[in-house]
C-alpha positions in Angstrom: 270.5 28.3 132.9 267.7 26.9 130.6 266.6 30.2 129.2 263.9 28.4 126.9 262.4 26.8 130.1 262.5 30.2 131.6 260.6 32.1 129.0 258.2 29.5 128.6 257.3 29.3 132.2 257.0 33.2 132.3 255.1 33.4 129.3 252.6 31.0 130.6 252.3 33.0 133.7 251.9 36.1 132.0 249.1 34.6 129.4 247.2 33.3 132.5 247.1 36.5 134.0 246.2 38.4 130.7 243.2 36.1 130.5 242.1 37.0 133.8 242.6 40.9 133.5 240.9 40.9 130.1 238.2 38.3 129.7 235.8 38.1 127.0 232.5 40.2 127.7 229.0 40.5 126.6 227.0 43.3 125.6 227.7 46.3 123.3 231.2 46.7 124.1 231.7 43.1 123.2 233.2 43.6 119.6 235.7 46.2 121.1 236.9 43.8 123.6 237.0 40.7 120.8 239.2 42.9 118.8 241.7 43.7 121.7 242.0 40.2 122.7 242.4 39.1 118.9 245.8 41.0 118.8 246.6 40.3 122.7 246.7 36.7 122.3 247.6 36.5 118.7 251.0 35.1 119.9 254.3 36.9 120.7 257.3 36.5 122.9 255.8 38.5 125.9 259.3 39.9 126.2 258.6 43.4 128.0 256.5 41.7 130.7 259.1 38.9 131.3 261.7 41.7 131.4 259.6 43.3 134.2 259.4 40.1 136.0 263.2 39.5 135.5 264.0 42.9 136.6 262.1 42.4 140.0 263.9 39.0 140.4 267.2 40.4 139.9 266.7 42.9 143.0 265.6 40.0 145.0 261.8 40.2 144.8 259.3 37.5 143.4 257.2 38.5 140.3 253.7 38.5 142.1 253.7 42.4 143.1 254.8 43.3 139.6 252.6 41.1 137.5 249.7 43.6 136.8 252.4 46.1 135.7 254.0 43.4 133.5 250.7 42.7 131.8 250.0 46.4 131.4 253.3 46.8 129.4 251.9 43.8 127.1 249.0 45.9 126.5 250.8 49.0 125.5 253.1 47.1 123.3 250.2 45.2 121.7 248.2 48.8 121.1 251.3 50.1 119.3 251.5 47.1 117.2 247.8 47.6 116.1 248.2 51.2 115.4 251.5 50.6 113.4 249.8 48.2 111.1 247.2 50.6 110.2 247.0 51.8 106.6 247.8 55.3 107.6 251.0 54.0 109.3 253.0 51.0 107.9 250.0 49.6 106.3 250.8 45.7 106.8 248.5 42.8 106.6 250.4 40.3 108.7 251.3 40.2 112.2 252.5 37.3 114.1 251.6 35.0 111.4 247.9 36.1 111.3 246.1 38.9 109.5 246.3 42.1 111.4 243.6 43.8 113.3 242.4 46.1 110.7 242.0 43.1 108.1 239.8 41.2 110.5 237.7 44.2 112.0 238.2 47.1 109.8 240.2 50.3 110.5 238.0 51.8 112.8 237.7 49.0 115.3 241.3 48.4 115.0 242.1 52.0 116.0 239.7 51.8 118.9 240.9 48.3 120.0 244.5 49.9 120.3 243.0 52.8 122.2 241.2 50.5 124.4 244.2 48.3 125.1 246.5 51.6 126.0 243.8 53.1 128.6 243.3 49.3 130.1 247.0 49.1 130.8 247.0 52.2 132.9 243.6 51.0 134.7 245.5 47.7 135.4 248.5 49.1 136.8 246.4 51.2 139.5 244.1 48.1 140.5 243.6 48.1 144.1 243.6 44.2 144.4 247.3 43.8 143.3 249.4 41.3 145.3 252.0 42.6 147.7 252.4 45.9 149.2 253.9 48.3 146.4 254.0 51.9 148.2 252.0 54.6 146.3 255.1 56.9 145.7 256.9 54.0 144.0 253.7 52.9 141.8 253.4 56.6 140.9 257.0 56.8 139.7 256.6 53.6 138.0 253.4 54.6 136.1 255.3 57.9 135.3 258.2 56.0 133.8 255.9 54.1 131.6 253.9 56.9 130.3 257.0 58.7 129.4 258.3 55.8 127.5 254.9 55.3 125.6 254.4 58.9 124.9 255.9 61.7 122.9 259.2 61.2 124.9 259.4 57.7 123.9 257.4 55.5 121.7 255.3 58.2 120.0 258.2 60.5 119.5 260.2 57.8 118.1 257.5 56.9 115.6 256.9 60.5 114.8 260.6 60.9 113.5 260.4 57.3 111.9 257.5 58.6 109.8 259.1 62.0 108.9 262.5 60.4 107.9 261.0 57.6 105.5 262.9 58.4 102.1 264.9 61.2 103.5 268.7 61.3 103.7 269.3 61.2 107.7 272.4 60.3 109.7 273.1 57.9 112.4 272.1 60.1 115.4 268.6 60.2 114.0 268.3 56.6 113.4 269.5 56.0 116.9 266.9 58.5 118.1 264.2 56.4 116.3 265.3 53.1 117.7 265.9 54.3 121.4 262.7 55.8 121.3 260.4 53.8 119.2 261.4 50.6 120.5 264.1 50.8 123.2 262.3 53.1 125.8 259.6 50.6 126.6 262.1 48.1 126.8 264.1 49.8 129.2 261.1 51.1 131.1 260.0 47.3 131.5 263.0 45.9 133.0 263.5 49.3 135.3 259.9 49.3 136.4 260.3 45.7 137.8 263.3 46.7 139.6 261.5 49.7 141.2 258.5 47.5 142.2 260.8 45.2 143.6 262.1 47.6 146.0 265.9 47.8 144.0 268.1 50.3 145.6 269.5 53.5 143.5 272.5 51.4 142.0 270.3 48.7 141.2 267.8 50.7 139.3 270.8 52.7 137.7 272.4 49.5 136.5 269.3 48.1 134.9 268.6 51.5 133.3 272.0 50.8 131.6 271.0 47.5 130.8 267.5 48.3 129.4 268.9 50.9 127.2 271.6 48.6 125.6 269.3 45.8 124.9 266.3 48.1 123.9 268.8 49.4 120.8 270.2 46.0 120.2 266.6 44.6 119.9 265.6 47.0 117.3 269.0 46.7 115.3 268.1 42.8 115.3 264.6 43.7 113.6 266.4 45.9 111.1 268.7 42.7 110.2 265.8 40.2 110.4 263.9 42.5 107.8 266.5 41.9 105.4 267.6 38.4 106.0 264.5 36.9 107.4 261.4 35.4 105.6 257.8 36.4 106.1 256.7 32.9 107.4 259.5 32.8 110.1 259.1 36.4 111.1 255.2 36.4 111.1 255.1 39.6 109.5 255.9 41.0 106.0 259.9 40.9 105.3 261.5 43.7 103.4 259.1 46.2 104.6 261.8 48.6 105.6 263.3 48.9 102.0 259.7 49.0 100.8 258.9 52.0 102.8 262.2 53.5 102.3 263.2 53.6 106.0 266.5 54.3 107.0 268.0 51.5 109.4 271.5 50.7 110.7 272.1 48.0 108.0 271.0 50.6 105.3 273.6 53.1 106.6 276.6 50.8 107.9 275.7 47.5 106.4 274.8 44.0 107.9 278.4 43.2 109.3 278.9 46.5 111.1 275.2 46.3 112.2 276.1 43.0 113.9 279.3 44.5 115.7 277.2 47.3 117.2 274.6 44.7 118.2 277.6 42.7 120.0 279.0 45.8 121.8 275.5 46.6 123.1 275.0 43.2 124.8 278.5 43.4 126.1 277.5 46.8 127.7 274.2 45.3 129.0 276.1 42.2 130.5 278.6 44.6 132.1 275.9 46.4 133.9 274.7 43.4 135.6 278.1 42.7 137.5 276.8 44.3 140.6 274.0 41.6 140.8 274.2 37.7 141.8 272.8 34.8 140.2 269.3 35.9 140.4 270.3 38.3 137.5 271.2 35.2 135.4 268.0 35.4 133.1 268.7 39.0 132.2 272.3 37.8 131.0 270.6 35.1 128.7 267.9 37.3 127.4 270.7 40.0 126.2 272.0 37.0 124.1 268.7 35.9 123.0 267.6 39.4 121.8 270.4 39.4 119.0 270.3 35.6 118.3 266.4 35.5 117.8 265.3 34.7 114.3 261.7 36.2 114.6 
């Protein structure tokens, strides 16, 4: 399949939906929405919402019923980037090739923009005008899955351990915890939520859980590697920040070559988990390869 054409078409579909779900407004809260939209539409691959759509497609559904949840995942991801870049966190001035939110709007407004995106994500997931007929119990389970992936049991918990581990001597299990929680949890939830909303059966959901867990870790290892071998212009964010912040990463523990071997093994695990699906899972096959072959 032509993965680039697939990604471009799905990205266009998601961007159009996001414009509908979070339009510009007038009035006292306009600046907050302006800051939210600044980061939301600053670029990005839209990987998480695309994985949500692809998960639904793999189990035989179309993307319409899952589109609000797919877009909510992008809101959550964008909120996390805004907060990551704040001076009290990673203190970065560049994201997706543009000045970070706090550099444009100030620390307080950036913080509130992140809060607004996170809150809006959950409002979006419970909209009553969603297409299709998602049963309330399934939707509740999906919202619970995403909330766990975004909270202390996932992204927030991973970020906590990441901050606490800076400059410390930690082992591989700690690094794996950080990566599978800070980054991997939301990636896994993205593809699994798509399958659940698409009425996937238990074996399909379990297979995509394995797939999501594998590519989520592979994705963050790719980020570790790119922070070393990439450049700021291509990455769209400041290269070399892991070393500057004395973060423990896969390359710092086992080297670049071994990190790449681990990536490849994770991709093989992900692809093996897709064997129960037919050709409708082809995008997921290609996305697994794309994740470790990307340059940004």
